[in-house]
N, C-alpha and C positions, 0 to 999 in steps of 0.2 A: 401228096406228101404232108406229113404232120409238121407243125411248127417246131416241135422238138427235134425232128430230123434235120431241119434247116439249121437250127442252132448247133446241133452236133456236127454237121458238115463244116460249119464255120470253125468249130473247135479244131478240126484237122488242119485247116489253113493256119490258125494261130499256133498250133504245135509246130508246124513247119518253120515258122519264123522264130519260135522259141529255140528250136534246134540251131538255127543260124546265130542267134544271140549267144547261145552256149559256146559256139565255135569262137566268137569274138572274145568272150571271157577267157577261154582256154589260151588264145593267142597272147593276151595281155599277161596272164599268169605265167606263161612260158618266157616272158621277157620281150615279146614282139610288140611293135606299136599297134595301137587300136586303129582299126579301119574306120576312120571317122565318117566317111561317106556312107558306108554300109550301116553304121550305127545310127546316123541321122535318118536313113530310110526306115530302119527297124522301129525307131521311136515314132516316126510319122505313122507307120502301120499300126502300132499298138494304140496310139492316141485316137486314130480315126476308124480303122477297120474293127479292132478289138473293142474299143471303148465306145465311140460314138455310134457305130453301126450295130455291133453284136450286143454289147451291154445295153445300148439304147433300146433294142428290141425287148431285152429281158426286163429292164427296169420300168419302162413305160407301158409294157403290154403283158408280157408273159407272167412276171411275178404278180402283178395286180390281179390277173385272171386266176392264178392259183389261190390268192388270198380271198377272192370272191367265192371260191369253192370250199373255204373253211380252213385253209392253211394259215396259221398265225404268223405274223411277221416277227414280233418280239419273242426271241427265244426259239423261233421256228426256222424252217429251212430257207425261206426267202430272206429273212433277216441276216442269217449267216452269210448267204451269197452276197448281199448288199455290202456287208462289212468287208468282205474279201475284195469286192470291186474297189472299194475306197482304199484299201491297203495297196492294191495294184497301182492305183493312180499315184500314190505316194512313192512307190518304187520307180515308176516311170519318171516322175518329177526328179527323183534323186539321180537317175541316169542322165537326164537332160542337163541338170546342174553340173554334173561331173564332165559331161561332154563340152559344155560351154566353157568350163574352166580349162579343160585341155586345149581347146582351140585358142584360149586366151594366153596360153603359154605355161600353164601349170602342169608340168610333166607327170607328177605323181597322181594327177586326177584320173588317169587311166585305171589305176587300181581301184579308185572309188567307183568308177563305172562298172568294173568287173564285179565288185562286191554287190552293188545294187542290182546288177543283172542276175547274179546267182540267186539273190533273194526273190527277185521277180519270177524267175524261171521255176523255182521250187513252189512258190505260192500258186502260180497259174496252173502248173501241171496237177497239183493236188485239187485245185478248184475245179478244173475240167473233169477230173476223175469223179468228183462228187456229183457234179451236174449230170454227166453222162450216165452214171450207174445208179444214182439215187434219186435226184430231183426230177429228171425227165421221165423216168418210168412212173413216178408218183403222179406227175401231171398228166401223162397219157391216160392213166386210169381214171383221173378225175374229170377230164374234158370230154364232152360229147361231140358229135359231129358238128353241131352248130358252133360250139366254142372254138373248135379247131378252125373252122372257116372264117370266123371273126378275127382270129389271131393272124391267119394268113393274109387277110386283107390289111390288117394293121402293119404287118411286117413289110408289105409292099409299099405302104405309105412312107415308112421309114426310109426305104431305098430310094424312092422317087422324089419325095418332098423334103426329107430331112438331109439325106446324103447327096442326092442328085443322080440323075440318070447316068449310068456308065461308071460311076465312082467305084462301086463294089467290084466290078470287073477289073478296074485299074489296080486295085489293091491285090486282087488275086494274081495279076501279072507281076506285081512287085514282089509278092511272096515267092513266086516261081523264079524270078531273076535272082533274088537273094539265095535261094536254094542252089541254083546253078553256080553262083559265085563261090559259095562255101562248100560245094560238093555234098550237100545234104539231100537225102532222098525226099522226093515229093510225096506228100501224104495223099490219101484218097479224098479228094475234095469235090466229088461229083455233086453232092448235095449243096455245097456252097456255090458252085457254078450255076446251079439251077434255081438259086434263091429267087423266090417271088416271080417266077416265070421268065427270068432273064436268060 
């Protein structure tokens, strides 16, 4: 399996939780209370699975490997992706702040959560589309078999050393539990389940 296929498989899991986040925003916009327990789980997922694990692989290994093949960062595709990663972190921070305010008794903070969630959902869906259909095909053409093997080994180290054995699978289960809770279809995540030989 190519490293890009692993990253693309993880995108499907991220999209699944984005669908759940959209349901949370819809409920708030319809006048219902925010499901704070589910919102906390979703934020945990986005901070750890989407950012630490998935973006960690991209930022520490995949993007630098592309840059070694001649893709420029400033004004280039990896620079755009890094900028969008940072925007995503800002949106997650805004959701977390709104959730903390809501738990602290600020009733209108639910609307702030929904607004930040909508901004994050739009950003991430567009970001994933660009990576899956533009960035990854370019990388696949640039990387030879040795490059692919080196990246696969690096991805495994992210899973075992940076994240911890079994953590990845735990977040897959969390994504499935959220999908069941909100009645959201489960995405095809076979590649994410097979990540790095797990």
